[in-house]
MDTraj code that builds the backbone (N, CA, C; nanometers):
import mdtraj as md
import numpy as np

residues = "MET ARG GLY LYS LEU LEU PHE VAL ALA GLY ALA ALA VAL GLY TYR VAL LEU GLY ALA ARG ALA GLY ARG GLU ARG TYR GLU GLN LEU LYS ALA THR ALA ALA LYS ALA TRP GLN SER PRO THR VAL GLN LYS GLN VAL HIS ALA VAL GLU ASP PHE VAL ALA GLU LYS VAL GLY GLU PHE PRO GLU THR ALA TYR ILE THR VAL LYS LYS ALA VAL VAL GLN ALA ASN ARG ARG ARG ARG GLU SER ARG ALA PRO TYR PRO SER PRO ALA ALA GLU ALA ALA LEU ARG ALA ASP ASP SER GLY ARG ALA THR SER SER".split()
xyz = np.array([
    [4.6118, -3.0273, 5.3684],
    [4.6442, -3.0925, 5.2503],
    [4.6510, -3.0120, 5.1052],
    [4.5384, -2.9261, 5.1176],
    [4.5353, -2.8107, 5.0074],
    [4.6566, -2.7374, 5.0017],
    [4.7060, -2.7054, 5.1247],
    [4.8313, -2.6188, 5.1147],
    [4.9382, -2.6911, 5.0583],
    [4.9509, -2.8154, 5.0744],
    [5.0559, -2.8912, 5.0327],
    [5.0577, -2.8980, 4.8640],
    [4.9306, -2.9435, 4.8298],
    [4.9058, -2.9374, 4.6857],
    [4.9423, -2.8088, 4.6087],
    [4.9247, -2.7024, 4.6632],
    [4.9493, -2.5886, 4.6166],
    [5.0881, -2.5579, 4.6145],
    [5.1426, -2.5774, 4.6960],
    [5.3002, -2.5626, 4.7174],
    [5.3686, -2.6618, 4.6168],
    [5.3273, -2.7720, 4.6188],
    [5.4013, -2.8510, 4.4897],
    [5.3613, -2.7931, 4.3469],
    [5.2449, -2.7705, 4.3361],
    [5.1928, -2.7081, 4.1949],
    [5.2989, -2.5882, 4.1583],
    [5.2805, -2.5093, 4.2698],
    [5.3810, -2.3809, 4.2556],
    [5.5139, -2.4019, 4.2266],
    [5.5727, -2.5181, 4.2896],
    [5.7092, -2.5408, 4.2925],
    [5.7577, -2.5914, 4.1554],
    [5.6310, -2.6733, 4.0891],
    [5.6562, -2.7339, 3.9754],
    [5.6467, -2.6078, 3.8447],
    [5.5425, -2.5201, 3.8826],
    [5.5515, -2.4278, 3.7829],
    [5.6761, -2.3359, 3.7952],
    [5.7267, -2.3009, 3.9124],
    [5.8445, -2.2225, 3.9133],
    [5.9737, -2.2995, 3.8519],
    [5.9701, -2.4282, 3.8681],
    [6.0780, -2.5015, 3.8108],
    [6.0831, -2.5004, 3.6306],
    [5.9413, -2.5016, 3.5977],
    [5.9274, -2.5224, 3.4479],
    [5.9501, -2.3794, 3.3901],
    [5.9100, -2.2748, 3.4657],
    [5.9678, -2.1479, 3.4098],
    [6.0869, -2.1068, 3.4336],
    [6.1359, -2.1305, 3.5443],
    [6.2843, -2.1017, 3.5874],
    [6.3881, -2.2006, 3.5235],
    [6.3578, -2.3106, 3.4927],
    [6.4465, -2.4318, 3.4489],
    [6.5358, -2.3530, 3.3378],
    [6.6555, -2.4211, 3.3351],
    [6.7643, -2.3809, 3.2209],
    [6.7984, -2.5038, 3.1261],
    [6.7395, -2.6160, 3.1784],
    [6.7598, -2.7535, 3.1332],
    [6.7320, -2.7600, 2.9674],
    [6.6396, -2.6684, 2.9238],
    [6.6140, -2.6726, 2.7743],
    [6.4694, -2.7534, 2.7616],
    [6.4665, -2.7635, 2.6322],
    [6.3359, -2.8321, 2.5780],
    [6.2895, -2.9754, 2.6049],
    [6.4261, -3.0362, 2.6131],
    [6.4181, -3.1787, 2.6484],
    [6.3562, -3.2126, 2.8060],
    [6.3929, -3.1146, 2.8722],
    [6.3646, -3.1427, 3.0082],
    [6.1992, -3.0924, 3.0310],
    [6.1806, -2.9848, 2.9575],
    [6.0456, -2.9437, 2.9367],
    [5.9451, -3.0567, 2.9078],
    [5.9721, -3.1094, 2.7959],
    [5.8897, -3.2267, 2.7447],
    [5.8584, -3.3362, 2.8469],
    [5.9925, -3.3798, 2.9305],
    [5.9568, -3.4655, 3.0153],
    [5.8924, -3.4277, 3.1235],
    [5.8985, -3.3138, 3.1794],
    [5.8118, -3.2558, 3.2888],
    [5.6571, -3.2524, 3.2110],
    [5.6401, -3.2341, 3.1090],
    [5.5294, -3.2062, 3.0520],
    [5.4404, -3.3322, 3.0422],
    [5.5369, -3.4547, 3.0127],
    [5.4840, -3.5913, 2.9799],
    [5.4434, -3.6329, 3.1363],
    [5.5262, -3.6039, 3.2329],
    [5.5059, -3.6482, 3.3803],
    [5.3534, -3.6033, 3.4316],
    [5.3751, -3.4691, 3.4107],
    [5.2455, -3.4106, 3.4429],
    [5.1225, -3.4461, 3.3895],
    [5.1159, -3.4772, 3.2514],
    [5.0045, -3.5443, 3.1950],
    [4.9747, -3.6817, 3.2300],
    [5.0737, -3.7682, 3.2549],
    [5.0384, -3.8911, 3.3336],
    [5.0050, -3.8799, 3.4591],
    [5.0417, -3.7882, 3.5383],
    [4.9719, -3.7692, 3.6735],
    [4.8348, -3.7262, 3.6689],
    [4.8087, -3.6374, 3.5845],
    [4.6703, -3.6048, 3.5529],
    [4.5664, -3.7099, 3.5100],
    [4.6170, -3.8025, 3.4239],
    [4.5472, -3.8891, 3.3827],
    [4.5318, -4.0097, 3.4719],
    [4.6111, -3.9968, 3.5793],
    [4.5921, -4.1283, 3.6679],
    [4.4472, -4.1464, 3.7249],
    [4.4026, -4.2478, 3.7534],
    [4.2763, -4.2840, 3.8189],
    [4.2473, -4.1935, 3.9389],
    [4.3334, -4.1984, 4.0248],
    [4.3312, -4.1385, 4.1537],
    [4.2939, -3.9883, 4.1371],
    [4.3813, -3.9212, 4.0463],
    [4.3482, -3.7753, 4.0332],
    [4.2065, -3.7710, 3.9536],
    [4.1760, -3.8316, 3.8615],
    [4.0683, -3.8299, 3.7981],
    [3.9481, -3.8390, 3.8900],
    [3.9773, -3.9456, 3.9873],
    [3.8431, -3.9786, 4.0669],
    [3.8217, -3.8404, 4.1608],
    [3.9177, -3.7716, 4.2074],
    [3.9060, -3.6627, 4.2817],
    [3.8511, -3.5505, 4.1718],
    [3.8871, -3.5296, 4.0427],
    [3.8380, -3.4371, 3.9705],
    [3.6884, -3.4511, 3.9481],
    [3.6501, -3.5744, 3.9149],
    [3.5068, -3.5999, 3.9095],
    [3.4328, -3.5668, 4.0352],
    [3.4791, -3.5786, 4.1356],
    [3.4212, -3.5745, 4.2846],
    [3.3807, -3.4163, 4.3012],
    [3.4967, -3.3324, 4.2704],
    [3.4903, -3.1936, 4.2694],
    [3.3921, -3.1387, 4.1739],
    [3.3845, -3.2056, 4.0293],
    [3.2939, -3.1673, 3.9336],
    [3.1532, -3.1908, 3.9842],
    [3.1319, -3.3093, 4.0498],
    [2.9950, -3.3300, 4.0881],
    [2.9500, -3.2386, 4.2014],
    [3.0410, -3.2114, 4.2890],
    [3.0008, -3.1305, 4.3985],
    [2.9789, -2.9870, 4.3616],
    [3.0632, -2.9504, 4.2681],
    [3.0227, -2.7904, 4.2120],
    [2.9012, -2.8098, 4.1322],
    [2.8759, -2.8933, 4.0549],
    [2.7525, -2.9078, 3.9779],
    [2.6165, -2.9085, 4.0854],
    [2.6279, -2.9795, 4.1806],
    [2.5294, -3.0083, 4.2873],
    [2.4901, -2.8423, 4.3333],
    [2.6163, -2.7888, 4.3935],
    [2.5836, -2.6651, 4.4460],
    [2.5496, -2.5616, 4.3595],
    [2.5928, -2.5454, 4.2535],
    [2.5462, -2.4502, 4.1418],
    [2.4171, -2.4837, 4.1042],
    [2.3850, -2.6115, 4.0812],
    [2.2435, -2.6333, 4.0681],
    [2.1504, -2.5882, 4.1646],
    [2.1835, -2.5544, 4.3038],
    [2.0882, -2.5131, 4.3878],
    [2.0815, -2.3599, 4.3601],
    [2.1858, -2.3042, 4.3227],
    [2.2102, -2.1417, 4.3282],
    [2.0934, -2.0892, 4.2511],
    [2.0568, -2.1085, 4.1206],
    [1.9380, -2.0584, 4.0553],
    [1.8180, -2.0527, 4.1193],
    [1.7852, -2.1732, 4.1915],
    [1.6529, -2.1844, 4.2561],
    [1.6492, -2.0908, 4.3722],
    [1.7635, -2.1015, 4.4452],
    [1.7765, -2.0172, 4.5711],
    [1.7628, -1.8466, 4.5040],
    [1.8552, -1.8307, 4.4125],
    [1.8539, -1.6911, 4.3877],
    [1.7037, -1.6445, 4.3205],
    [1.6251, -1.7283, 4.2617],
    [1.5065, -1.7153, 4.2253],
    [1.4038, -1.6751, 4.3373],
    [1.4161, -1.7793, 4.4269],
    [1.3254, -1.7500, 4.5312],
    [1.3353, -1.6204, 4.6083],
    [1.4661, -1.5886, 4.6381],
    [1.4953, -1.4851, 4.7283],
    [1.4549, -1.3601, 4.6343],
    [1.4587, -1.3499, 4.5097],
    [1.4213, -1.2209, 4.4231],
    [1.2789, -1.2281, 4.4170],
    [1.2127, -1.3299, 4.4075],
    [1.0654, -1.3337, 4.4121],
    [1.0113, -1.2912, 4.5412],
    [1.0735, -1.3267, 4.6407],
    [1.0331, -1.2593, 4.7664],
    [1.0488, -1.1125, 4.7883],
    [1.1601, -1.0635, 4.7321],
    [1.1785, -0.9205, 4.7465],
    [1.1072, -0.8679, 4.6558],
    [1.0543, -0.8885, 4.5337],
    [0.9704, -0.8307, 4.4467],
    [0.8133, -0.8331, 4.4996],
    [0.7787, -0.9498, 4.5471],
    [0.6443, -0.9443, 4.6289],
    [0.6341, -0.8608, 4.7379],
    [0.7415, -0.8313, 4.8217],
    [0.7614, -0.7449, 4.9365],
    [0.7453, -0.6180, 4.8920],
    [0.8210, -0.5900, 4.7933],
    [0.8251, -0.4488, 4.7028],
    [0.6917, -0.3945, 4.6603],
    [0.6345, -0.5059, 4.5845],
    [0.4934, -0.4605, 4.5525],
    [0.3977, -0.4369, 4.6316],
    [0.3950, -0.5083, 4.7731],
    [0.3158, -0.4983, 4.8787],
    [0.3274, -0.3528, 4.9266],
    [0.4683, -0.3177, 4.9559],
    [0.4881, -0.2000, 5.0184],
    [0.4547, -0.0743, 4.9080],
    [0.4707, -0.0704, 4.7931],
    [0.4263, 0.0150, 4.6953],
    [0.2636, 0.0320, 4.6829],
    [0.2026, -0.0906, 4.6973],
    [0.0479, -0.0741, 4.7097],
    [0.0062, -0.0014, 4.8276],
    [0.0609, -0.0530, 4.9525],
    [0.0285, 0.0219, 5.0825],
    [0.0644, 0.1793, 5.0652],
    [0.1563, 0.2010, 5.0093],
    [0.2047, 0.3563, 5.0056],
    [0.1064, 0.4276, 4.9128],
    [0.0570, 0.3623, 4.8061],
    [-0.0390, 0.4298, 4.7296],
    [-0.1860, 0.4289, 4.7856],
    [-0.2111, 0.3511, 4.8864],
    [-0.3598, 0.3427, 4.9395],
    [-0.3873, 0.4763, 4.9894],
    [-0.5010, 0.5297, 4.9515],
    [-0.5667, 0.6479, 5.0225],
    [-0.5986, 0.6453, 5.1623],
    [-0.5374, 0.7378, 5.2479],
    [-0.5600, 0.7265, 5.3641],
    [-0.6810, 0.8438, 5.3892],
    [-0.7815, 0.7971, 5.4631],
    [-0.9051, 0.8764, 5.4887],
    [-0.8720, 0.9890, 5.5595],
    [-0.9403, 1.1137, 5.5550],
    [-0.9213, 1.2275, 5.6314],
    [-1.0010, 1.2138, 5.7541],
    [-0.9578, 1.2802, 5.8641],
    [-1.0223, 1.2578, 5.9717],
    [-1.1635, 1.2821, 5.9703],
    [-1.2379, 1.3562, 5.8997],
    [-1.3744, 1.3705, 5.8804],
    [-1.4236, 1.2747, 5.8067],
    [-1.3610, 1.2024, 5.7223],
    [-1.4145, 1.1000, 5.6512],
    [-1.4153, 0.9626, 5.7502],
    [-1.3213, 0.9540, 5.8246],
    [-1.3195, 0.8571, 5.9256],
    [-1.4329, 0.8661, 6.0101],
    [-1.4489, 0.9884, 6.0664],
    [-1.5952, 1.0057, 6.1443],
    [-1.7034, 0.9835, 6.0996],
    [-1.7196, 1.0108, 5.9706],
    [-1.8386, 0.9812, 5.8998],
    [-1.8628, 0.8383, 5.8834],
    [-1.7671, 0.7708, 5.8625],
    [-1.7574, 0.6251, 5.8490],
    [-1.7949, 0.5520, 5.9903],
    [-1.7400, 0.6103, 6.0968],
    [-1.7592, 0.5394, 6.2151],
    [-1.9142, 0.5802, 6.2634],
    [-1.9537, 0.6953, 6.2235],
    [-2.1057, 0.7371, 6.2638],
    [-2.2087, 0.6528, 6.1790],
    [-2.1500, 0.6289, 6.0520],
    [-2.2430, 0.5592, 5.9628],
    [-2.2562, 0.4017, 6.0126],
    [-2.1208, 0.3430, 6.0597],
    [-2.1188, 0.1993, 6.1060],
    [-2.2020, 0.1951, 6.2489],
    [-2.1829, 0.3058, 6.3337],
    [-2.2709, 0.3089, 6.4544],
    [-2.4199, 0.3155, 6.4380],
    [-2.4698, 0.4065, 6.3376],
    [-2.5990, 0.4031, 6.2959],
    [-2.6541, 0.2803, 6.2470],
    [-2.5787, 0.1883, 6.1740],
    [-2.6276, 0.0658, 6.1171],
    [-2.6382, -0.0318, 6.2352],
    [-2.5447, -0.0350, 6.3203],
    [-2.5476, -0.1203, 6.4449],
    [-2.6642, -0.0875, 6.5381],
    [-2.7257, 0.0330, 6.5681],
    [-2.8222, 0.0648, 6.6514],
    [-2.9480, 0.0523, 6.5614],
    [-2.9616, 0.0572, 6.4346],
    [-3.0880, 0.0303, 6.3494],
    [-3.1143, -0.1085, 6.3384],
    [-3.0258, -0.2003, 6.3452],
    [-3.0422, -0.3448, 6.3259],
    [-3.1333, -0.4162, 6.4384],
])
top = md.Topology()
chain = top.add_chain()
for i, resn in enumerate(residues, 1):
    res = top.add_residue(resn, chain, resSeq=i)
    for name in ("N", "CA", "C"):
        top.add_atom(name, md.element.get_by_symbol(name[0]), res)
traj = md.Trajectory(xyz[None], top)
């Protein structure tokens, strides 16, 4: 159906641009197009498409916000992890010895 509508629209535009019938024929085509555009059937579909787009676009900012927020949180976590000091092997051994000394003295 969409292909047929595009074909008809293209044919109408081509006819208007390529017609040698003059201004009178152009005005007649313009009036017919305006009448078709204002018809209840066409306007019903126009409103349906507007509502659909508004609904989908309404979801986009929220989805984009959530996605960006997740990315920022993950980047901050990775940055903090990369800046965390890693204890040297000697410090780790001292911590283990200190922990084992506390476990035996209790």
